[in-house]
N, C-alpha and C positions, 0 to 999 in steps of 0.2 A: 809908709815911703810912698814918694811921689816921684816922677821926675817928668821935664817938661821938653814936648815934642815941639818940631817947627811950628810956626805961627802962633805960639803962645798958649797953645794947649796943654793942661794936665791931664795925666793920666796915672792911674794907681798900680804900684808895683808889686811883686811880692817879696816879701824882705828875707836876710838871709835865715835868720830862724824859722821863719814859718817854710822856708823851703825846706831846710834840716829838717823840720818836724815831718813834713810830709815825707821827705824822703824814708825816714825811719819808721812812719807807720805802712809805708807799700811794702819795705822789706819785711815788714812784721806779719802782712797781708800774705805776701807771696811766700815766704816759709812756711807758715800756718798751713795754706792751701797745700802745698807738695807734699806736707808731713802728713797731713791728713789723708791726702790721696795714696800713699804710699802706705799707711799703718793702720788708717781707721782713726776714726776720731777720737773714739775712747782707749785709743792704743798712743797717744800723743800726750806727755805733760806741756805745762806751759814752761818750764824749765828747759825742755828739749826746743821748744819754739824759740824760745830767746837764744839760746846757742846757736840755734840753725842762722838764725838773723844777724848773731854777734853784737848783741846788748845784753844789757843785765834785765835780770827779773824785774828791778824797781822800775826800770825804763819802758819794759813792757807795760808794767800796770799805769805806770803814770799817761800812755798812750789810749791805752784800752781798759779802764777800772774795771767793766764788766767781765775780765777774764776770756779765755780763749773760745768761747762759743761767738762772741764779738769780733775775733780778730778777720773774719773774712767777709765781714759787711761794711758798708758805708753806715754814717751815724742816723741814717733814715730819713735824714730831711728832705731829700728830694722826692720823695713817695709822693706825700700829699701835694706838694708843688706840681707835679707834670698830671696828677690827677684831677687837682681845680682846674689848672689850665684849661685839659680836654674838657671840660664842664663848660667852662666860661667862654672858650675860643671855638666851640663846636659849630659846625656848618648851618646855616639855615636850614631848619625844616629835621634837624637832627635832634631827639628827645637827649634828655640829661644820663638815663641809662645805656642809650644806644651808644653815645659817646664814651660813656665808662666802658663799655663791652669791648670796642674796637680798641680804645687805649691799652687797657689789660692783654686782652689777646696777642698784643704783638710783644710783650716782655716775659722775662722770669720762664716759670715752667709750662707757659702756653705756646711759646714760639720755639722753633728749632732753627732760627734764622741767627745763629748767634756765632762769634767767632768761636774755635776751640778752647780757649782757656774760659770764656765765661760759660761755655757749656758744660765743662768739667767741675764749674763751680756750682752751676746750677744742679747737675744731677748729685752732687755730694750734698748739698742742703736737702734737697727731696729724700734722700736715701738715711738722713741722719737726724734722730729725731729731737736731740738737742739744739740743733740747728734749725730745725723746722721750726720750734716754738720760740726761738730767738728772732727769726724771720717773722714771726707772726707777730712779737711785740712791736717791733718795729713797724709795720705795717696800721697797728690799731693806735699807736702814737699819733696818727694823720688822722683821726676822727673828726677832731675839732676843726680843722682848716676845710677838710671835705664837706663836713655838714654845713657850713657856712659858704660854700661855693654853690652847693645845692640848693639852699634857702635861698640866695639871691636869685637864683635861675629860676626857682619856682614860685615865688612870690611868697614865701615862708618864712618864719624866724627860726634862726640856727637852734634854739631851743625847743621846737615843735619835735615833740617825741617822733613822728613819721619821719622827719629829716633827720635824726640822730640815728633812730634804727638804720635806715636804710644807708647811709654813711659806714654804719657797723659792719651791716651785712655786704656791703660790698668790700670794705678792707678783710673778711674773712674769707673771700673768696679762693685767695691764692692758697692759704691753708688747708681748705676744704677741698679743693677740687685739685690743686697741686700734686697730690700721690695718687691721682686717678689713671688707670691704665691707658687714657685716652684724656688729658689733661683740658685740651682747648673743648672737647665734646663737653665736660663736666663743667665749666665754665660758661659754656653757652645755654646748659641746662639752668642753670642756677640764676643767670640772667634772662631767662624765657619767664621763671617763676616770678621774678621780682617785675619785670616789665608788666604782668596781667595782673598785679595787685599795685602797682604803685601810680595813682594819679598825676598828670602833669600840672596841675593848678589845683590850689585849695577849693575853688568851686564844684571841682568833682566829686570832692568829699562829700560838701553839703548837701549835693543832688541825689546822695544815695539815700535807697530807704533805709528805715529803720534808724 
């Protein structure tokens, strides 16, 4: 659906069906978060969440086929987008890994600069194994997009094993470091390790002895 503004400019708008779907998805997410925080993840059933959101179980699974572990997450599509943007749009003089470090340090378990509702969700995910594993699944799904951005910026092919490995290692950091007593310190420790072994150009690899 589109509507026309003054001066003849067409602008997209969200249709009624899409708005209804978004409202239902939001109601399910809010209900799941509320129940998980009150009763614990394992103490809540899909039926209870559907009842809390005033929808049928069939409607719940129509919106979230993966089940209750997916209810408080988005679809994961934005993660690789903003990581790739951090690599692509980094300021002059900043390395690929420096840009990824700064980007990740400002999000998720690595920052306390979150509204109370997001902090509550973050703490629930970190403390719940099933939710941590689902979060990891969403991160890893962005490997191809991040690898492509790293390859472009470092003059390599996306199929280069070093590029694929680096993308995977970076995407494993939230799951690996997010449960540490000091998540940000753990993140920095991993990036320090990666930076010590990642050459910024292919030439640095060919110049190595052996």
